[in-house]
C-alpha positions in Angstrom: 188.8 -37.3 -29.5 192.7 -36.8 -28.9 194.5 -33.5 -28.1 197.8 -32.6 -28.1 198.9 -35.3 -31.2 200.8 -32.2 -33.0 204.4 -32.7 -32.6 207.2 -29.9 -33.3 208.1 -31.7 -36.9 204.3 -32.1 -38.0 201.6 -29.7 -38.1 198.4 -28.9 -40.5 199.0 -26.7 -43.8 196.1 -24.7 -45.4 197.9 -22.2 -47.7 200.4 -22.9 -50.0 203.1 -20.6 -49.5 203.2 -22.0 -46.0 205.9 -25.0 -46.8 208.0 -26.2 -49.4 206.5 -29.9 -50.9 209.0 -29.5 -53.4 211.2 -32.3 -52.0 207.9 -34.3 -50.2 206.6 -37.4 -50.7 203.1 -38.7 -49.8 203.1 -40.9 -46.5 200.0 -42.3 -45.2 201.9 -42.9 -42.2 201.0 -39.3 -41.8 197.2 -40.1 -40.9 195.3 -39.1 -38.0 192.4 -37.5 -36.5 192.5 -34.6 -33.4 192.1 -31.2 -31.9 195.4 -28.6 -31.7 197.6 -27.8 -28.2 194.2 -25.5 -28.0 191.9 -27.4 -28.3 190.3 -24.7 -31.3 191.4 -26.6 -34.5 190.1 -29.6 -35.7 192.2 -31.7 -38.5 191.4 -35.0 -39.9 193.1 -36.4 -42.7 191.5 -38.0 -45.5 191.7 -41.6 -45.1 189.6 -41.2 -41.5 186.7 -38.8 -43.6 186.7 -40.8 -47.1 182.9 -40.7 -48.2 181.8 -38.1 -45.3 179.5 -35.4 -45.8 181.0 -31.9 -44.4 178.0 -31.9 -42.4 177.9 -35.7 -41.0 181.8 -34.8 -39.8 180.9 -31.2 -38.6 178.0 -32.4 -36.7 180.3 -35.2 -35.0 183.1 -33.4 -34.3 180.2 -30.7 -32.3 179.0 -33.1 -30.4 182.1 -34.9 -29.5 183.3 -31.9 -28.1 180.1 -31.3 -26.2 178.8 -28.2 -28.3 175.2 -27.7 -29.1 174.1 -29.1 -32.5 172.5 -26.1 -33.5 172.8 -24.1 -37.3 174.2 -21.1 -35.7 177.1 -23.5 -34.3 177.2 -25.6 -38.1 177.8 -22.2 -40.2 180.4 -21.6 -37.5 182.5 -24.6 -38.4 181.2 -24.4 -42.1 182.2 -20.9 -43.3 186.3 -21.9 -42.0 185.9 -25.4 -43.5 189.1 -25.6 -45.6 191.0 -28.6 -47.7 194.6 -28.8 -46.4 197.7 -30.9 -45.8 199.1 -32.8 -42.5 203.1 -32.2 -43.2 206.1 -33.4 -41.8 208.8 -31.4 -41.3 212.8 -31.6 -42.4 215.0 -31.7 -39.2 216.4 -28.1 -41.1 213.8 -26.4 -41.1 213.6 -24.4 -37.9 217.1 -22.9 -39.4 215.0 -22.2 -42.8 212.7 -18.8 -43.3 210.2 -21.4 -45.4 209.8 -24.9 -43.5 210.4 -27.9 -45.9 208.4 -30.9 -45.8 209.7 -34.6 -46.2 206.5 -36.2 -46.2 202.5 -35.2 -46.4 198.9 -36.1 -46.4 195.6 -34.8 -47.4 193.3 -33.3 -44.8 190.4 -31.1 -43.7 190.4 -28.7 -41.2 188.0 -26.5 -39.3 187.5 -24.0 -36.2 185.3 -25.7 -33.5 182.6 -22.3 -32.9 184.3 -19.3 -30.2 182.2 -16.4 -29.4 182.7 -12.8 -30.7 184.2 -14.6 -34.1 181.6 -13.8 -37.4 182.5 -14.2 -40.8 180.2 -13.6 -43.4 178.1 -17.0 -43.7 177.3 -16.2 -40.0 176.7 -12.7 -41.1 174.1 -13.3 -43.4 172.3 -15.7 -41.0 171.9 -13.2 -38.7 170.7 -10.8 -41.1 167.9 -13.0 -42.5 166.9 -13.8 -38.7 166.5 -10.0 -38.3 164.5 -9.4 -41.4 162.4 -12.8 -40.7 161.4 -10.9 -37.5 161.0 -7.8 -38.7 158.4 -9.2 -41.4 156.7 -11.4 -38.3 156.5 -7.9 -36.4 154.9 -6.2 -39.3 151.7 -9.2 -39.9 151.3 -9.0 -36.6 151.2 -5.4 -36.6 148.4 -5.9 -39.5 146.2 -8.8 -37.7 145.6 -6.8 -35.0 144.2 -4.2 -36.9 146.7 -1.4 -38.4 144.5 1.4 -40.0 147.2 2.0 -42.8 148.1 -1.8 -43.5 143.8 -2.2 -43.5 143.5 0.4 -46.6 145.6 -1.9 -49.2 143.3 -5.3 -48.5 140.3 -3.2 -48.9 141.7 -2.1 -52.2 142.8 -5.3 -53.5 139.1 -6.5 -53.0 137.5 -3.8 -54.7 139.9 -4.0 -57.7 139.3 -7.8 -58.0 135.6 -7.4 -58.2 136.0 -5.6 -60.8 138.3 -7.5 -62.4 135.4 -10.1 -62.2 133.0 -8.3 -64.1 135.0 -7.1 -66.9 136.0 -11.2 -67.0 132.5 -12.2 -67.0 131.1 -9.4 -70.0 134.2 -10.7 -72.1 133.4 -14.3 -71.2 129.6 -13.2 -72.6 130.7 -11.4 -75.6 133.1 -14.7 -76.4 130.0 -17.1 -75.7 127.8 -14.6 -78.4 130.8 -14.8 -81.0 131.3 -19.0 -80.9 127.3 -19.2 -81.4 127.6 -16.8 -84.3 130.5 -18.4 -86.0 128.9 -22.1 -85.3 125.5 -20.8 -87.3 127.8 -19.7 -90.1 129.6 -22.6 -90.6 126.3 -25.1 -90.9 124.7 -22.3 -93.2 127.6 -23.0 -95.2 128.1 -26.7 -95.0 124.2 -26.4 -96.0 125.1 -24.4 -99.2 127.6 -26.5 -100.0 125.7 -29.9 -100.0 122.7 -28.3 -102.3 125.2 -27.1 -104.3 126.5 -30.4 -104.8 123.2 -31.7 -105.0 121.5 -30.1 -107.9 124.8 -30.4 -109.5 124.4 -26.5 -111.2 127.9 -25.1 -111.2 129.8 -24.2 -114.1 131.6 -26.5 -116.8 134.6 -24.9 -115.1 134.4 -25.0 -111.3 134.4 -28.7 -109.7 133.8 -29.7 -105.9 136.9 -31.2 -104.0 138.1 -32.1 -100.8 141.7 -31.2 -99.0 143.4 -34.9 -99.8 147.0 -33.9 -98.1 148.5 -31.0 -96.7 152.0 -30.7 -97.2 153.9 -28.3 -94.6 157.5 -29.3 -95.6 156.9 -28.8 -100.0 154.3 -25.3 -98.9 151.2 -27.4 -101.4 148.3 -28.7 -100.7 146.4 -31.7 -102.6 143.2 -31.5 -103.6 140.7 -34.8 -104.8 138.2 -34.2 -107.3 135.9 -36.5 -109.2 137.7 -36.5 -111.9 141.1 -35.5 -111.0 144.3 -34.9 -108.3 145.5 -31.2 -108.3 148.2 -29.6 -106.3 148.1 -26.4 -105.5 151.0 -23.8 -103.4 149.8 -22.6 -100.4 151.5 -18.9 -102.1 147.7 -19.4 -103.9 145.8 -19.3 -100.5 144.8 -16.6 -97.7 144.3 -19.3 -95.5 145.9 -23.4 -94.8 142.6 -26.4 -94.8 142.3 -28.9 -92.9 142.1 -32.5 -94.7 138.9 -33.5 -95.7 138.1 -29.9 -95.6 135.9 -29.7 -99.3 135.8 -25.8 -101.5 135.2 -25.0 -104.9 137.8 -25.3 -107.5 137.9 -22.5 -110.4 139.9 -23.9 -113.3 141.5 -22.9 -116.1 143.2 -25.6 -118.6 143.5 -27.7 -115.8 145.3 -25.1 -113.6 143.9 -24.4 -110.3 142.8 -20.9 -110.5 140.8 -19.8 -107.8 140.4 -21.9 -104.6 136.9 -21.2 -102.0 137.0 -22.5 -98.8 133.5 -22.2 -97.6 132.8 -24.4 -94.4 135.4 -24.0 -92.3 138.3 -21.3 -91.6 140.9 -23.5 -91.9 143.6 -24.3 -89.9 145.3 -21.2 -87.8 147.7 -19.7 -88.5 150.3 -16.7 -86.9 152.4 -13.9 -89.1 154.9 -12.0 -89.1 156.6 -9.3 -90.9 160.6 -9.0 -92.2 163.2 -7.8 -94.1 164.5 -8.7 -96.8 168.4 -8.9 -96.9 169.2 -11.0 -99.6 167.9 -12.2 -102.8 169.5 -14.9 -105.3 167.7 -16.9 -107.8 164.5 -18.7 -106.6 166.5 -18.4 -103.0 165.8 -14.9 -100.4 167.6 -14.8 -96.8 165.2 -12.6 -94.7 164.9 -11.1 -91.3 162.3 -10.6 -89.1 161.1 -8.3 -86.1 162.5 -10.7 -83.9 165.9 -10.7 -86.2 165.4 -14.3 -86.8 167.0 -15.0 -89.8 165.2 -16.9 -92.1 166.3 -18.6 -95.8 163.8 -19.3 -98.2 164.1 -21.7 -101.1 161.1 -21.6 -103.5 159.6 -24.7 -104.4 157.1 -23.9 -107.4 156.8 -21.7 -110.1 154.4 -19.6 -108.0 157.4 -18.8 -105.0 159.4 -18.4 -107.9 157.8 -15.5 -109.6 157.5 -13.7 -105.9 161.0 -14.3 -105.1 162.3 -12.9 -107.9 159.9 -9.5 -107.6 161.3 -8.8 -104.1 164.4 -6.5 -103.8 166.7 -5.6 -101.0 164.9 -3.9 -98.2 162.1 -4.9 -99.1 159.0 -5.7 -96.1 157.2 -9.6 -96.5 154.5 -10.5 -94.3 155.7 -14.4 -93.1 152.9 -17.2 -92.5 153.2 -19.9 -90.5 151.6 -23.2 -88.6 152.8 -24.5 -85.8 155.8 -23.0 -86.5 156.0 -23.9 -90.0 156.5 -21.8 -93.0 153.7 -22.3 -95.0 153.2 -18.7 -97.0 154.7 -15.6 -98.0 154.3 -12.8 -99.8 155.1 -9.1 -100.5 153.7 -6.8 -98.0 152.7 -3.8 -100.1 148.8 -3.8 -101.7 146.3 -3.9 -99.2 144.7 -7.3 -99.7 147.9 -8.9 -97.7 147.5 -5.7 -95.4 144.0 -6.9 -94.5 144.9 -10.7 -94.5 147.6 -9.7 -91.7 145.7 -7.8 -89.9 142.9 -10.3 -89.9 145.1 -13.0 -88.5 146.5 -11.0 -86.2 143.1 -10.0 -84.7 142.2 -14.0 -85.0 145.0 -14.4 -83.1 144.3 -12.2 -79.9 140.6 -13.8 -79.8 142.3 -17.2 -79.8 144.7 -15.7 -76.8 141.5 -14.0 -75.1 139.4 -17.2 -75.3 142.4 -19.6 -73.6 142.8 -16.9 -70.7 139.1 -17.3 -70.3 139.1 -21.0 -70.0 137.0 -21.5 -73.5 138.2 -24.5 -75.3 141.0 -23.3 -77.8 144.3 -24.0 -79.9 147.1 -24.1 -77.0 150.5 -22.7 -78.6 152.5 -25.2 -79.7 156.2 -24.7 -80.4 158.9 -26.7 -83.3 162.4 -25.7 -84.3 161.3 -25.3 -88.2 163.7 -26.8 -90.6 164.0 -23.0 -92.5 165.4 -20.8 -89.6 168.9 -19.8 -90.1 170.7 -19.0 -86.8 
């Protein structure tokens, strides 16, 4: 690598105030690569290092100048690596306080490693080595039987055994609950089939099947042997699954009450909220996580609920896969019991999931009702 290619009229500039560039023009004739007279400062103009990484440049220079290629030397060069200019000074620069350049070209420069020079990057490197050596010494001390250190693994093993016993007890309890639920479901299914076969239902009660569940319109469509019925979810305490059977109590052709007796339906989540504003068939509420929801009534039942709300009133919001499917004032005991039952069901299902028992995994979808 060449040395001494700096002339009295050429220099490397890495600070804006070191040279007046107001009259200078870009000149590729200043291109070059080399070291200063002392052999400590390396520079290379942009054309000579184009498309090369900083590591590639530094490692090449270190090897060319007989430096060992290790992390310490690499960091020493990288921490003083700068972008600057190589300039050609005006002949009158010696007479001026700030040298004036006639021409310039972009370049990079860095100092070669020097003993005793430790910058912030190299200092951090040394500190990390010291911390690593201290950790190795500590682990070695534990491995040869330090009495104080041995106490911690023993405590951890004892705690793990206790957790395994509790986990096993919870799994047995969960299996028992699942068996009871399966038994109750089978009994309800058999009772439904018997009612259907014996045809002993009252005239205002029919057996229906869930044909469609619409989260967007918050309603379900039921089919009976005689007709098709649409029911708002606001009248339900649970959201059924398509194909699920139920008993429908009718009054003048309108569904007054539904009884789903074969399975509990789709899992719902619930959160409480405060009413912020009510206007006609719309209301704005804020839930416990301070999310705002703009709710518009989709049917007569929801219109009745919204008209009965007032600012500051608490309401319960029910969701399926982040879709708002039901809302109701949180006041009477029946609503409070429903909220408590759903929250308890969610806790049980989450426990099942954590224990590896098959269950519904939570999913997240953006609902159109949420207001930023």
